[in-house]
C-alpha positions as CSV (number, residue, x, y, z in Angstrom):
1,M,55.5,-17.2,-26.0
2,R,53.3,-17.5,-23.0
3,K,54.3,-15.9,-19.7
4,S,54.1,-17.9,-16.5
5,P,51.5,-16.6,-14.1
6,P,52.7,-14.2,-11.4
7,S,53.5,-15.6,-8.0
8,Q,51.1,-15.0,-5.2
9,L,53.5,-12.7,-3.6
10,A,53.9,-10.6,-6.7
11,R,50.1,-10.3,-6.9
12,L,49.9,-9.2,-3.3
13,R,52.5,-6.4,-4.0
14,C,50.2,-5.1,-6.7
15,L,47.2,-4.6,-4.4
16,P,45.8,-1.1,-4.1
17,R,47.2,1.2,-1.5
18,V,45.1,2.3,1.5
19,F,46.4,4.9,4.0
20,G,49.6,4.8,1.9
21,M,50.0,1.1,2.6
22,T,49.3,-2.0,0.5
23,V,46.2,-3.8,1.5
24,L,48.5,-6.7,2.6
25,A,50.3,-4.4,5.1
26,L,47.0,-3.0,6.3
27,L,45.7,-6.6,6.9
28,I,48.8,-7.5,8.8
29,Q,48.4,-4.4,11.0
30,V,44.7,-5.4,11.6
31,A,45.7,-9.0,12.4
32,F,48.2,-7.7,15.1
33,C,45.6,-5.3,16.6
34,G,42.6,-7.5,16.2
35,N,40.4,-4.5,15.4
36,V,40.4,-2.3,12.3
37,F,39.6,0.8,14.3
38,S,42.5,0.2,16.7
39,A,44.8,-0.6,13.8
40,A,43.9,2.7,12.1
41,G,44.6,4.5,15.4
42,N,48.0,2.9,15.7
43,M,48.9,3.8,12.2
44,Y,48.0,7.5,12.8
45,E,49.7,7.6,16.2
46,L,52.9,6.0,15.0
47,G,52.9,7.5,11.4
48,R,52.9,4.1,9.8
49,G,51.9,4.3,6.2
50,T,50.6,7.8,6.7
51,K,51.6,11.1,8.3
52,R,51.4,11.1,12.1
53,N,48.2,12.6,13.3
54,Y,47.2,12.4,16.9
55,R,43.8,13.8,16.4
56,R,42.9,11.1,13.9
57,A,44.5,8.5,16.1
58,F,42.4,9.6,19.0
59,E,39.2,9.4,17.0
60,W,40.0,5.8,15.9
61,F,41.0,4.7,19.4
62,R,37.7,6.2,20.6
63,K,35.7,4.1,18.1
64,A,37.6,1.0,19.0
65,A,37.3,1.6,22.8
66,A,33.5,2.0,22.3
67,R,33.6,-1.5,20.9
68,D,35.3,-2.8,24.1
69,D,38.8,-3.1,22.6
70,A,40.9,-3.3,25.7
71,D,44.1,-2.2,24.0
72,A,42.4,0.8,22.4
73,Q,40.9,1.7,25.8
74,N,44.5,1.9,27.2
75,D,45.6,3.9,24.1
76,L,42.7,6.3,24.7
77,G,43.8,6.6,28.3
78,N,47.3,7.5,27.2
79,A,45.9,10.1,24.7
80,Y,43.9,11.8,27.5
81,L,46.9,11.6,29.9
82,R,49.3,13.2,27.4
83,G,46.8,15.5,25.6
84,R,47.5,13.9,22.3
85,G,44.7,14.5,19.8
86,T,42.5,15.8,22.6
87,Q,42.6,18.1,25.7
88,R,44.7,16.7,28.5
89,N,42.2,15.1,31.0
90,P,43.7,12.9,33.8
91,V,40.3,11.9,35.1
92,A,39.3,10.6,31.7
93,A,42.7,8.9,31.3
94,C,42.2,7.1,34.6
95,Y,38.6,6.1,33.6
96,W,39.9,4.4,30.4
97,F,43.0,2.9,32.1
98,L,40.7,1.3,34.6
99,K,38.2,0.1,32.0
100,S,41.1,-1.5,30.1
101,A,42.7,-2.9,33.3
102,K,39.4,-4.6,34.2
103,N,39.6,-6.2,30.7
104,G,43.0,-7.6,31.6
105,T,45.5,-5.4,29.7
106,P,48.8,-5.5,31.6
107,D,49.9,-2.0,30.4
108,A,46.6,-0.5,31.6
109,R,46.9,-2.2,34.9
110,T,50.4,-0.7,35.4
111,N,49.0,2.7,34.2
112,A,46.0,2.5,36.6
113,G,48.5,1.6,39.5
114,L,50.6,4.6,38.6
115,M,47.5,6.9,38.6
116,Y,46.6,5.7,42.1
117,K,50.2,5.9,43.4
118,L,50.6,9.5,42.1
119,G,47.0,10.6,42.7
120,T,46.6,11.6,39.1
121,G,43.0,11.7,38.0
122,V,41.9,9.8,41.2
123,P,42.6,10.3,44.9
124,R,45.9,8.9,45.9
125,N,45.4,5.3,47.2
126,D,48.5,3.1,47.8
127,A,46.4,0.0,48.3
128,Q,44.7,0.4,44.9
129,A,48.1,1.1,43.4
130,V,49.5,-2.2,44.7
131,K,46.4,-4.1,43.6
132,W,46.7,-3.0,39.9
133,V,50.5,-3.1,39.8
134,R,50.6,-6.6,41.3
135,L,48.1,-7.9,38.7
136,A,50.3,-6.5,35.9
137,A,53.5,-7.8,37.4
138,D,51.9,-11.3,37.8
139,Q,51.1,-11.1,34.0
140,G,54.8,-10.5,33.4
141,D,54.9,-6.7,32.8
142,P,58.5,-5.7,33.7
143,H,57.6,-2.1,34.4
144,A,55.0,-3.3,36.9
145,M,57.6,-5.6,38.5
146,F,59.9,-2.7,39.0
147,L,57.1,-0.5,40.4
148,L,56.1,-3.3,42.8
149,S,59.7,-3.6,44.0
150,R,59.6,0.2,44.7
151,L,56.3,-0.1,46.6
152,Y,57.7,-2.9,48.8
153,Q,61.0,-1.0,49.3
154,E,59.1,2.2,50.3
155,G,56.3,0.4,52.2
156,L,53.6,2.1,50.2
157,G,50.3,0.1,50.3
158,V,52.2,-2.9,51.6
159,P,54.4,-3.5,54.6
160,M,58.1,-2.5,53.9
161,N,59.8,-5.7,52.8
162,A,63.3,-5.5,51.4
163,P,63.6,-9.2,50.4
164,V,60.3,-9.1,48.5
165,A,61.4,-5.8,46.9
166,G,64.6,-7.5,45.8
167,I,62.8,-10.5,44.3
168,W,60.6,-8.1,42.1
169,L,63.6,-6.0,41.2
170,R,65.5,-9.1,40.0
171,K,62.5,-10.3,38.0
172,A,62.2,-6.9,36.3
173,A,65.9,-6.8,35.5
174,A,65.8,-10.4,34.2
175,A,62.9,-9.3,31.9
176,G,65.2,-6.7,30.5
177,Y,63.7,-3.6,32.1
178,G,66.4,-0.9,31.8
179,P,65.7,1.0,35.1
180,A,65.7,-2.3,37.0
181,K,69.0,-3.4,35.4
182,R,70.6,0.0,36.3
183,A,69.3,-0.4,39.9
184,M,70.8,-3.9,40.1
185,D,74.1,-2.6,38.8
186,K,74.2,0.0,41.6
187,L,73.5,-2.7,44.2
188,V,76.4,-4.9,42.8
189,V,79.0,-2.1,42.4
């Protein structure tokens, strides 16, 4: 008696394993990241399919960032900021956040704004903080929307403006950002 040929899915499950993952899972990870180096960095950073290893994640992010991968540049900035896989270096973190921010990454724009607001890795500059946070907020980043509301509320880098602060706070809360939702709850009491 002749067996029916295995289904495509069954064949994919039998693929060899790489980094402890099937090739299919690895290809899906690469598809989401858009860059095999960045995908490998994410796998090591998050412990997906392999043991978590910040040093290896850092090396893969560095390779991807050198190839102008904006998300990897942001990941590299985070590694430098937190000292994960490398020495903590706020100046290098800011460099990579800005490089990624100039390439349009909303998270990096928020990070760059925070670095300027706090004076971490760069001299404190509220106008630059507002510039980068506003760009990220305009791209729909809820964390940036919340930060922008705080900047307007405190008058940092922009004239103090409670109505505009409220608009950005409501946008952040509507986008599901937890701190904004809690701030809205306190206002409504």
